C-alpha positions as protocol buffer text, in pm:
chain_id: "A"
residue {
  index: 1
  type: MET
  ca { x: 2396 y: 5423 z: -4482 }
}
residue {
  index: 2
  type: PRO
  ca { x: 2303 y: 5529 z: -4112 }
}
residue {
  index: 3
  type: THR
  ca { x: 2529 y: 5616 z: -3833 }
}
residue {
  index: 4
  type: TYR
  ca { x: 2477 y: 5456 z: -3513 }
}
residue {
  index: 5
  type: GLN
  ca { x: 2606 y: 5592 z: -3173 }
}
residue {
  index: 6
  type: PHE
  ca { x: 2645 y: 5354 z: -2887 }
}
residue {
  index: 7
  type: LEU
  ca { x: 2688 y: 5456 z: -2528 }
}
residue {
  index: 8
  type: LEU
  ca { x: 2925 y: 5171 z: -2397 }
}
residue {
  index: 9
  type: GLN
  ca { x: 2994 y: 5054 z: -2035 }
}
residue {
  index: 10
  type: THR
  ca { x: 3315 y: 4880 z: -1941 }
}
residue {
  index: 11
  type: THR
  ca { x: 3354 y: 4699 z: -1631 }
}
residue {
  index: 12
  type: GLY
  ca { x: 3646 y: 4467 z: -1499 }
}
residue {
  index: 13
  type: ILE
  ca { x: 3914 y: 4719 z: -1471 }
}
residue {
  index: 14
  type: CYS
  ca { x: 4123 y: 4833 z: -1165 }
}
residue {
  index: 15
  type: LEU
  ca { x: 4261 y: 5175 z: -1244 }
}
residue {
  index: 16
  type: ASP
  ca { x: 4451 y: 5396 z: -983 }
}
residue {
  index: 17
  type: LEU
  ca { x: 4306 y: 5742 z: -1013 }
}
residue {
  index: 18
  type: GLY
  ca { x: 4579 y: 5873 z: -753 }
}
residue {
  index: 19
  type: ASP
  ca { x: 4500 y: 6120 z: -495 }
}
residue {
  index: 20
  type: GLY
  ca { x: 4372 y: 5867 z: -250 }
}
residue {
  index: 21
  type: GLU
  ca { x: 4076 y: 5768 z: -443 }
}
residue {
  index: 22
  type: ALA
  ca { x: 3941 y: 5442 z: -471 }
}
residue {
  index: 23
  type: PRO
  ca { x: 4029 y: 5300 z: -805 }
}
residue {
  index: 24
  type: ALA
  ca { x: 3804 y: 5298 z: -1105 }
}
residue {
  index: 25
  type: ILE
  ca { x: 3639 y: 4981 z: -1165 }
}
residue {
  index: 26
  type: GLY
  ca { x: 3481 y: 5096 z: -1514 }
}
residue {
  index: 27
  type: PHE
  ca { x: 3399 y: 5358 z: -1712 }
}
residue {
  index: 28
  type: TYR
  ca { x: 3144 y: 5497 z: -1978 }
}
residue {
  index: 29
  type: THR
  ca { x: 3216 y: 5624 z: -2329 }
}
residue {
  index: 30
  type: SER
  ca { x: 3041 y: 5684 z: -2661 }
}
residue {
  index: 31
  type: ARG
  ca { x: 3150 y: 5565 z: -2992 }
}
residue {
  index: 32
  type: ARG
  ca { x: 2993 y: 5607 z: -3357 }
}
residue {
  index: 33
  type: ALA
  ca { x: 3012 y: 5400 z: -3662 }
}
residue {
  index: 34
  type: LYS
  ca { x: 2841 y: 5394 z: -4007 }
}
residue {
  index: 35
  type: ALA
  ca { x: 2687 y: 5074 z: -4107 }
}
residue {
  index: 36
  type: SER
  ca { x: 2390 y: 4893 z: -4274 }
}
residue {
  index: 37
  type: ASN
  ca { x: 2259 y: 4768 z: -3959 }
}
residue {
  index: 38
  type: SER
  ca { x: 2312 y: 4815 z: -3555 }
}
residue {
  index: 39
  type: LYS
  ca { x: 2467 y: 4469 z: -3530 }
}
residue {
  index: 40
  type: GLU
  ca { x: 2754 y: 4568 z: -3790 }
}
residue {
  index: 41
  type: ALA
  ca { x: 2806 y: 4916 z: -3633 }
}
residue {
  index: 42
  type: TYR
  ca { x: 2847 y: 4755 z: -3301 }
}
residue {
  index: 43
  type: ARG
  ca { x: 3097 y: 4512 z: -3459 }
}
residue {
  index: 44
  type: ILE
  ca { x: 3283 y: 4797 z: -3607 }
}
residue {
  index: 45
  type: VAL
  ca { x: 3279 y: 5016 z: -3282 }
}
residue {
  index: 46
  type: MET
  ca { x: 3409 y: 4703 z: -3055 }
}
residue {
  index: 47
  type: GLY
  ca { x: 3688 y: 4646 z: -3318 }
}
residue {
  index: 48
  type: ALA
  ca { x: 3798 y: 5023 z: -3256 }
}
residue {
  index: 49
  type: MET
  ca { x: 3779 y: 4987 z: -2882 }
}
residue {
  index: 50
  type: ASP
  ca { x: 3996 y: 4688 z: -2896 }
}
residue {
  index: 51
  type: ALA
  ca { x: 4228 y: 4867 z: -3139 }
}
residue {
  index: 52
  type: ASP
  ca { x: 4269 y: 5190 z: -2936 }
}
residue {
  index: 53
  type: PRO
  ca { x: 4626 y: 5247 z: -2828 }
}
residue {
  index: 54
  type: GLU
  ca { x: 4477 y: 5491 z: -2541 }
}
residue {
  index: 55
  type: LEU
  ca { x: 4258 y: 5225 z: -2383 }
}
residue {
  index: 56
  type: GLU
  ca { x: 4558 y: 4955 z: -2389 }
}
residue {
  index: 57
  type: ASP
  ca { x: 4674 y: 5051 z: -2022 }
}
residue {
  index: 58
  type: VAL
  ca { x: 4297 y: 5063 z: -1908 }
}
residue {
  index: 59
  type: PHE
  ca { x: 4246 y: 4718 z: -2012 }
}
residue {
  index: 60
  type: ARG
  ca { x: 4591 y: 4604 z: -1891 }
}
residue {
  index: 61
  type: SER
  ca { x: 4501 y: 4719 z: -1550 }
}
residue {
  index: 62
  type: GLY
  ca { x: 4209 y: 4479 z: -1512 }
}
residue {
  index: 63
  type: HIS
  ca { x: 4422 y: 4167 z: -1661 }
}
residue {
  index: 64
  type: ASP
  ca { x: 4701 y: 4270 z: -1402 }
}
residue {
  index: 65
  type: ALA
  ca { x: 4429 y: 4266 z: -1123 }
}
residue {
  index: 66
  type: GLY
  ca { x: 4310 y: 3924 z: -1227 }
}
residue {
  index: 67
  type: LEU
  ca { x: 3982 y: 4075 z: -1388 }
}
residue {
  index: 68
  type: ARG
  ca { x: 3808 y: 4043 z: -1726 }
}
residue {
  index: 69
  type: PRO
  ca { x: 3736 y: 4369 z: -1871 }
}
residue {
  index: 70
  type: ASN
  ca { x: 3402 y: 4348 z: -2052 }
}
residue {
  index: 71
  type: THR
  ca { x: 3227 y: 4616 z: -2249 }
}
residue {
  index: 72
  type: ILE
  ca { x: 2851 y: 4625 z: -2352 }
}
residue {
  index: 73
  type: ALA
  ca { x: 2627 y: 4872 z: -2536 }
}
residue {
  index: 74
  type: VAL
  ca { x: 2389 y: 5036 z: -2269 }
}
residue {
  index: 75
  type: GLU
  ca { x: 2215 y: 5245 z: -2526 }
}
residue {
  index: 76
  type: THR
  ca { x: 2199 y: 5254 z: -2920 }
}
residue {
  index: 77
  type: TYR
  ca { x: 2086 y: 5562 z: -3120 }
}
residue {
  index: 78
  type: ILE
  ca { x: 2066 y: 5644 z: -3479 }
}
residue {
  index: 79
  type: ILE
  ca { x: 2221 y: 5963 z: -3551 }
}
residue {
  index: 80
  type: PRO
  ca { x: 2024 y: 6180 z: -3794 }
}
residue {
  index: 81
  type: TRP
  ca { x: 2191 y: 6234 z: -4131 }
}
residue {
  index: 82
  type: TRP
  ca { x: 2260 y: 6586 z: -4087 }
}
residue {
  index: 83
  type: ARG
  ca { x: 2394 y: 6556 z: -3724 }
}
residue {
  index: 84
  type: ALA
  ca { x: 2616 y: 6270 z: -3854 }
}
residue {
  index: 85
  type: MET
  ca { x: 2781 y: 6528 z: -4082 }
}
residue {
  index: 86
  type: LEU
  ca { x: 2893 y: 6762 z: -3811 }
}
residue {
  index: 87
  type: PRO
  ca { x: 3230 y: 6719 z: -3671 }
}
residue {
  index: 88
  type: TRP
  ca { x: 3279 y: 6436 z: -3427 }
}
residue {
  index: 89
  type: ARG
  ca { x: 3514 y: 6502 z: -3131 }
}
residue {
  index: 90
  type: LYS
  ca { x: 3730 y: 6212 z: -3000 }
}
residue {
  index: 91
  type: PRO
  ca { x: 3506 y: 6057 z: -2718 }
}
residue {
  index: 92
  type: GLY
  ca { x: 3635 y: 6053 z: -2363 }
}
residue {
  index: 93
  type: LEU
  ca { x: 3606 y: 5824 z: -2079 }
}
residue {
  index: 94
  type: VAL
  ca { x: 3412 y: 5872 z: -1756 }
}
residue {
  index: 95
  type: PHE
  ca { x: 3539 y: 5666 z: -1485 }
}
residue {
  index: 96
  type: TYR
  ca { x: 3361 y: 5572 z: -1191 }
}
residue {
  index: 97
  type: PRO
  ca { x: 3484 y: 5400 z: -867 }
}
residue {
  index: 98
  type: ASP
  ca { x: 3349 y: 5095 z: -654 }
}
residue {
  index: 99
  type: GLU
  ca { x: 3077 y: 5262 z: -448 }
}
residue {
  index: 100
  type: SER
  ca { x: 2864 y: 4970 z: -397 }
}
residue {
  index: 101
  type: ASP
  ca { x: 2760 y: 4793 z: -75 }
}
residue {
  index: 102
  type: GLY
  ca { x: 3103 y: 4618 z: -85 }
}
residue {
  index: 103
  type: ASN
  ca { x: 3052 y: 4322 z: -324 }
}
residue {
  index: 104
  type: GLY
  ca { x: 3254 y: 4529 z: -600 }
}
residue {
  index: 105
  type: ASP
  ca { x: 3010 y: 4423 z: -881 }
}
residue {
  index: 106
  type: GLY
  ca { x: 2851 y: 4755 z: -1039 }
}
residue {
  index: 107
  type: PRO
  ca { x: 2873 y: 5119 z: -1087 }
}
residue {
  index: 108
  type: PRO
  ca { x: 2732 y: 5379 z: -843 }
}
residue {
  index: 109
  type: GLU
  ca { x: 2368 y: 5397 z: -867 }
}
């Protein structure tokens, strides 16, 4: 069974980063899942994101600001069997602020 890795982008949050920085409006993260196909792996990954207690406050920040958090797969990879056997570190989150031209609808270019 192949292992799939997804680069995910979440938008629709409003998280205070402190220190006078602009609030984060989204983040990138990676997740992996073993499945018979990419659609099933994506379903597993999205279920894990929804159940992740560390993301609860991040998603709540969006809801509290009247936003609707949305996660999409930006890229999908099949991980070689030998690499899938290596230890997988817990993925982090890379937040980004609103650096658009003022319309607030996208990550920085």
